[in-house]
FIMIKOL-735445 format. One record per residue (C-alpha): residue in one letter; x, y, z; residue number from 1. Coordinates in steps of 0.2 Angstrom, whole numbers. Layout:
REM FIMIKOL-735445
aa / u / v / w / i
A / X / Y / Z / NUM
...
//
This chain:
REM FIMIKOL-735445
aa / u / v / w / i
M / -112 / 84 / 16 / 1
R / -101 / 99 / 10 / 2
I / -82 / 98 / 11 / 3
A / -70 / 113 / 10 / 4
F / -52 / 110 / 5 / 5
L / -39 / 124 / 7 / 6
T / -21 / 125 / 2 / 7
E / -8 / 138 / 1 / 8
Y / 1 / 130 / -14 / 9
D / -3 / 138 / -31 / 10
N / 9 / 128 / -42 / 11
I / 6 / 110 / -48 / 12
G / 16 / 96 / -40 / 13
G / 12 / 78 / -34 / 14
G / 2 / 84 / -19 / 15
E / -8 / 96 / -29 / 16
S / -12 / 84 / -43 / 17
N / -18 / 72 / -30 / 18
L / -29 / 85 / -22 / 19
M / -37 / 89 / -38 / 20
N / -40 / 70 / -41 / 21
L / -47 / 68 / -23 / 22
C / -59 / 83 / -26 / 23
S / -65 / 75 / -42 / 24
A / -68 / 58 / -34 / 25
L / -76 / 65 / -18 / 26
S / -88 / 76 / -29 / 27
K / -97 / 60 / -35 / 28
S / -105 / 58 / -18 / 29
V / -103 / 75 / -9 / 30
D / -101 / 94 / -12 / 31
V / -83 / 99 / -13 / 32
V / -76 / 116 / -15 / 33
L / -57 / 119 / -17 / 34
F / -50 / 136 / -10 / 35
C / -34 / 140 / -19 / 36
D / -25 / 152 / -31 / 37
G / -13 / 153 / -46 / 38
N / -10 / 138 / -58 / 39
L / -19 / 126 / -46 / 40
Y / -35 / 137 / -47 / 41
E / -34 / 138 / -66 / 42
Q / -31 / 119 / -68 / 43
A / -44 / 114 / -56 / 44
S / -57 / 126 / -63 / 45
A / -53 / 119 / -81 / 46
R / -57 / 102 / -74 / 47
G / -74 / 107 / -68 / 48
I / -69 / 106 / -49 / 49
P / -79 / 119 / -39 / 50
V / -66 / 132 / -34 / 51
R / -65 / 148 / -24 / 52
R / -51 / 160 / -27 / 53
A / -42 / 162 / -11 / 54
T / -24 / 169 / -7 / 55
L / -18 / 158 / 7 / 56
S / 1 / 159 / 5 / 57
G / 13 / 166 / 17 / 58
R / 22 / 159 / 32 / 59
R / 10 / 157 / 47 / 60
W / 22 / 150 / 60 / 61
I / 37 / 155 / 70 / 62
R / 43 / 138 / 76 / 63
F / 28 / 132 / 85 / 64
L / 19 / 148 / 87 / 65
P / 5 / 151 / 75 / 66
F / -2 / 168 / 68 / 67
I / -20 / 164 / 72 / 68
S / -32 / 174 / 61 / 69
L / -48 / 170 / 52 / 70
S / -54 / 183 / 40 / 71
T / -72 / 188 / 41 / 72
Q / -75 / 184 / 23 / 73
L / -67 / 167 / 25 / 74
R / -77 / 163 / 40 / 75
R / -93 / 168 / 31 / 76
E / -88 / 157 / 16 / 77
L / -84 / 142 / 27 / 78
A / -100 / 143 / 37 / 79
G / -110 / 133 / 25 / 80
F / -98 / 118 / 26 / 81
D / -98 / 102 / 37 / 82
V / -80 / 99 / 37 / 83
V / -65 / 110 / 33 / 84
H / -49 / 101 / 27 / 85
A / -32 / 110 / 26 / 86
Y / -20 / 102 / 14 / 87
S / -5 / 113 / 19 / 88
V / 2 / 118 / 36 / 89
N / 2 / 136 / 34 / 90
V / -17 / 136 / 31 / 91
L / -20 / 129 / 48 / 92
P / -18 / 145 / 58 / 93
R / -31 / 153 / 47 / 94
L / -44 / 140 / 52 / 95
F / -41 / 136 / 70 / 96
M / -56 / 147 / 75 / 97
S / -68 / 142 / 61 / 98
G / -80 / 132 / 73 / 99
K / -80 / 118 / 60 / 100
P / -73 / 100 / 61 / 101
L / -55 / 103 / 56 / 102
V / -44 / 90 / 46 / 103
W / -26 / 92 / 41 / 104
T / -16 / 82 / 29 / 105
T / 3 / 82 / 33 / 106
H / 14 / 78 / 19 / 107
G / 31 / 76 / 28 / 108
Y / 43 / 80 / 42 / 109
W / 47 / 98 / 36 / 110
E / 29 / 103 / 42 / 111
R / 35 / 97 / 59 / 112
P / 20 / 87 / 64 / 113
Y / 28 / 83 / 81 / 114
G / 35 / 92 / 97 / 115
M / 27 / 109 / 102 / 116
R / 19 / 112 / 86 / 117
A / 10 / 96 / 87 / 118
R / 4 / 101 / 104 / 119
V / -3 / 117 / 98 / 120
I / -11 / 109 / 83 / 121
N / -18 / 96 / 94 / 122
A / -28 / 109 / 104 / 123
F / -38 / 114 / 88 / 124
I / -38 / 99 / 76 / 125
D / -50 / 85 / 75 / 126
R / -41 / 73 / 63 / 127
V / -23 / 72 / 55 / 128
V / -21 / 62 / 39 / 129
T / -3 / 55 / 36 / 130
V / 2 / 50 / 19 / 131
S / 14 / 36 / 22 / 132
S / 21 / 25 / 36 / 133
D / 36 / 36 / 38 / 134
V / 25 / 52 / 40 / 135
D / 14 / 42 / 52 / 136
K / 29 / 38 / 62 / 137
D / 34 / 56 / 63 / 138
A / 17 / 63 / 67 / 139
K / 12 / 64 / 86 / 140
F / -7 / 66 / 87 / 141
G / -11 / 49 / 94 / 142
A / -29 / 43 / 91 / 143
K / -33 / 58 / 80 / 144
Q / -21 / 51 / 66 / 145
R / -27 / 42 / 51 / 146
K / -14 / 35 / 39 / 147
I / -22 / 37 / 21 / 148
Y / -10 / 34 / 7 / 149
L / -12 / 46 / -8 / 150
G / -20 / 39 / -24 / 151
T / -21 / 40 / -42 / 152
P / -32 / 35 / -57 / 153
V / -28 / 18 / -62 / 154
G / -34 / 8 / -77 / 155
S / -36 / -11 / -77 / 156
E / -26 / -16 / -92 / 157
V / -8 / -14 / -99 / 158
A / -9 / -5 / -115 / 159
A / 4 / -5 / -129 / 160
L / 19 / -7 / -119 / 161
K / 35 / -5 / -129 / 162
P / 47 / -20 / -129 / 163
F / 62 / -18 / -119 / 164
D / 78 / -16 / -129 / 165
I / 93 / -18 / -119 / 166
E / 104 / -9 / -132 / 167
D / 92 / 7 / -132 / 168
I / 86 / 11 / -115 / 169
R / 74 / 25 / -111 / 170
I / 72 / 32 / -94 / 171
A / 59 / 45 / -87 / 172
C / 61 / 56 / -72 / 173
V / 47 / 67 / -66 / 174
G / 48 / 80 / -53 / 175
R / 52 / 98 / -49 / 176
F / 70 / 104 / -49 / 177
Q / 75 / 105 / -31 / 178
S / 89 / 97 / -22 / 179
I / 78 / 85 / -12 / 180
K / 72 / 78 / -29 / 181
G / 89 / 72 / -32 / 182
Q / 90 / 73 / -51 / 183
D / 109 / 77 / -49 / 184
L / 111 / 60 / -42 / 185
L / 103 / 52 / -57 / 186
L / 114 / 62 / -69 / 187
L / 130 / 56 / -60 / 188
A / 124 / 38 / -59 / 189
L / 119 / 38 / -78 / 190
G / 135 / 46 / -83 / 191
A / 145 / 32 / -75 / 192
F / 133 / 19 / -82 / 193
A / 134 / 26 / -100 / 194
K / 153 / 26 / -99 / 195
Q / 154 / 8 / -93 / 196
H / 141 / 2 / -107 / 197
R / 146 / 12 / -123 / 198
N / 138 / -1 / -133 / 199
R / 121 / 4 / -126 / 200
R / 111 / 20 / -130 / 201
V / 103 / 28 / -115 / 202
T / 90 / 42 / -116 / 203
L / 85 / 51 / -100 / 204
E / 70 / 63 / -101 / 205
L / 68 / 75 / -87 / 206
I / 50 / 81 / -85 / 207
G / 49 / 96 / -73 / 208
D / 57 / 113 / -69 / 209
V / 59 / 125 / -55 / 210
N / 43 / 131 / -45 / 211
G / 44 / 149 / -42 / 212
N / 60 / 159 / -40 / 213
E / 70 / 152 / -25 / 214
K / 88 / 156 / -28 / 215
A / 93 / 138 / -22 / 216
D / 81 / 130 / -34 / 217
L / 87 / 141 / -49 / 218
E / 105 / 137 / -44 / 219
F / 101 / 118 / -44 / 220
R / 93 / 119 / -61 / 221
D / 109 / 127 / -67 / 222
Q / 119 / 113 / -59 / 223
L / 108 / 100 / -68 / 224
H / 112 / 108 / -85 / 225
S / 131 / 108 / -80 / 226
L / 131 / 90 / -75 / 227
A / 122 / 85 / -91 / 228
R / 135 / 94 / -101 / 229
E / 149 / 87 / -91 / 230
H / 144 / 69 / -92 / 231
A / 138 / 70 / -110 / 232
T / 144 / 55 / -121 / 233
E / 139 / 48 / -138 / 234
N / 128 / 35 / -130 / 235
L / 119 / 46 / -117 / 236
T / 106 / 59 / -121 / 237
V / 98 / 70 / -108 / 238
R / 82 / 79 / -113 / 239
F / 75 / 93 / -102 / 240
L / 57 / 94 / -106 / 241
G / 51 / 106 / -93 / 242
F / 34 / 105 / -85 / 243
Q / 21 / 94 / -94 / 244
K / 2 / 94 / -90 / 245
Q / 2 / 75 / -95 / 246
P / 18 / 67 / -89 / 247
A / 10 / 50 / -91 / 248
Q / 14 / 50 / -110 / 249
Y / 32 / 51 / -106 / 250
I / 31 / 38 / -93 / 251
R / 22 / 26 / -105 / 252
R / 36 / 28 / -118 / 253
A / 50 / 25 / -105 / 254
D / 57 / 7 / -101 / 255
F / 56 / 12 / -82 / 256
V / 55 / 27 / -71 / 257
V / 68 / 33 / -59 / 258
V / 63 / 43 / -43 / 259
P / 81 / 49 / -37 / 260
S / 75 / 59 / -22 / 261
R / 85 / 61 / -7 / 262
Y / 68 / 59 / 2 / 263
E / 50 / 56 / -3 / 264
S / 36 / 57 / 10 / 265
F / 25 / 47 / -2 / 266
S / 29 / 48 / -21 / 267
M / 15 / 51 / -32 / 268
V / 27 / 48 / -47 / 269
A / 30 / 30 / -41 / 270
I / 11 / 25 / -41 / 271
E / 8 / 34 / -58 / 272
A / 22 / 24 / -66 / 273
L / 15 / 8 / -59 / 274
A / -2 / 13 / -65 / 275
C / 6 / 14 / -83 / 276
G / 14 / -4 / -80 / 277
K / 31 / 3 / -78 / 278
P / 44 / -3 / -65 / 279
V / 51 / 10 / -53 / 280
I / 68 / 14 / -46 / 281
A / 66 / 24 / -30 / 282
P / 75 / 28 / -13 / 283
A / 73 / 16 / 1 / 284
V / 66 / 30 / 12 / 285
G / 48 / 37 / 15 / 286
G / 34 / 32 / 4 / 287
P / 43 / 21 / -9 / 288
Q / 46 / 8 / 5 / 289
D / 27 / 7 / 7 / 290
I / 24 / 6 / -12 / 291
I / 38 / -5 / -19 / 292
D / 35 / -21 / -10 / 293
S / 40 / -34 / -23 / 294
S / 55 / -36 / -35 / 295
E / 42 / -37 / -49 / 296
L / 38 / -19 / -46 / 297
G / 55 / -11 / -46 / 298
M / 70 / -8 / -35 / 299
L / 76 / 3 / -21 / 300
F / 93 / 11 / -18 / 301
E / 101 / 20 / -4 / 302
A / 94 / 37 / -3 / 303
G / 107 / 51 / -7 / 304
N / 119 / 39 / -14 / 305
A / 123 / 40 / -32 / 306
L / 134 / 25 / -32 / 307
S / 120 / 14 / -25 / 308
L / 109 / 21 / -38 / 309
Q / 121 / 17 / -52 / 310
H / 122 / -1 / -45 / 311
V / 103 / -2 / -45 / 312
L / 102 / 4 / -63 / 313
E / 114 / -10 / -68 / 314
Q / 104 / -23 / -59 / 315
T / 88 / -16 / -67 / 316
V / 94 / -17 / -85 / 317
A / 102 / -34 / -82 / 318
G / 86 / -42 / -74 / 319
F / 73 / -32 / -83 / 320
T / 63 / -48 / -88 / 321
A / 59 / -51 / -70 / 322
F / 48 / -35 / -69 / 323
S / 30 / -38 / -72 / 324
P / 19 / -24 / -80 / 325
E / 3 / -34 / -74 / 326
A / 10 / -34 / -56 / 327
C / 13 / -15 / -57 / 328
I / -5 / -12 / -63 / 329
R / -11 / -23 / -48 / 330
R / 0 / -14 / -36 / 331
A / -6 / 3 / -42 / 332
Q / -24 / -2 / -40 / 333
E / -21 / -4 / -21 / 334
F / -17 / 15 / -22 / 335
S / -32 / 20 / -32 / 336
I / -40 / 37 / -30 / 337
E / -56 / 28 / -27 / 338
R / -48 / 20 / -11 / 339
Q / -41 / 36 / -5 / 340
A / -58 / 45 / -7 / 341
A / -68 / 31 / 2 / 342
Q / -56 / 32 / 17 / 343
H / -59 / 51 / 17 / 344
M / -77 / 49 / 17 / 345
D / -77 / 36 / 31 / 346
M / -67 / 49 / 41 / 347
Y / -79 / 64 / 37 / 348
R / -94 / 54 / 42 / 349
E / -86 / 49 / 58 / 350
L / -83 / 68 / 62 / 351
C / -101 / 73 / 57 / 352
R / -108 / 60 / 68 / 353
A / -98 / 66 / 82 / 354
//
């Protein structure tokens, strides 16, 4: 069996990291080729994932109307594959006439997997993968839908966890700088927390930066730096560490990880943190509601509410001994990349038999 994955995204975020891990896991049993460009192409190639350079970016929809076009070159390249899998919505119109079983993974409401767009897609698609219960609820593809949670590599042991020091707290936050990711909420909440607990030292490490040159994202980055200066105190240190190829090293040295997003369709960061044995603070919306199902794993706050996040920070520090690194690891194993790959293989076999 040969599987072609195609994505318009060329920078590395949670979805792209997962896509590379999925390709690596699937390649143990089938032939996989990733069609992509930019940083994703470079990193996938460096990891030994078979890649084809393909520029697939560009908006392909006006509301629910697609620009259907399949280039002759792409048609020839896809002819040798058994299944074609689109990992982004703007790739779909390029594949509608490929003549191959077509799968699409939808990652969130912003791709509009409902209404007239869903009706158009439904005419061409064979399966739609949804990445969380929240996305599954939004999508309207009936029997064609398959809910398959994203996955991450997970070990079996908790290694070298640092003891929690209630007087010296280290927090990690991983994510691109974009308003939906909510780092501003975390800075507001931590600023208030630090002022109320001047006997405690708090270090926040922000891992990430702006993807591309969108004006709104650049302005949001400037806002984060302004907030960090505005809420600076002797006992609060904010470190902007930029993009890191190996964010797990920062997660491991933290006491806990905060996902301050206004919305998360899934949250790769949450399961990556659990895989390191770290408790997670995340919004009570989207994927985190599927992931954080026990008080041993972390706590949820009201999405978009800095005061709620502050209260959860207070509760996390006060009750830190209730969290279990072992339980975090066990929960992460339920979201392993091997599990995700196996569920994809079942779906591909079903399509090929049909």
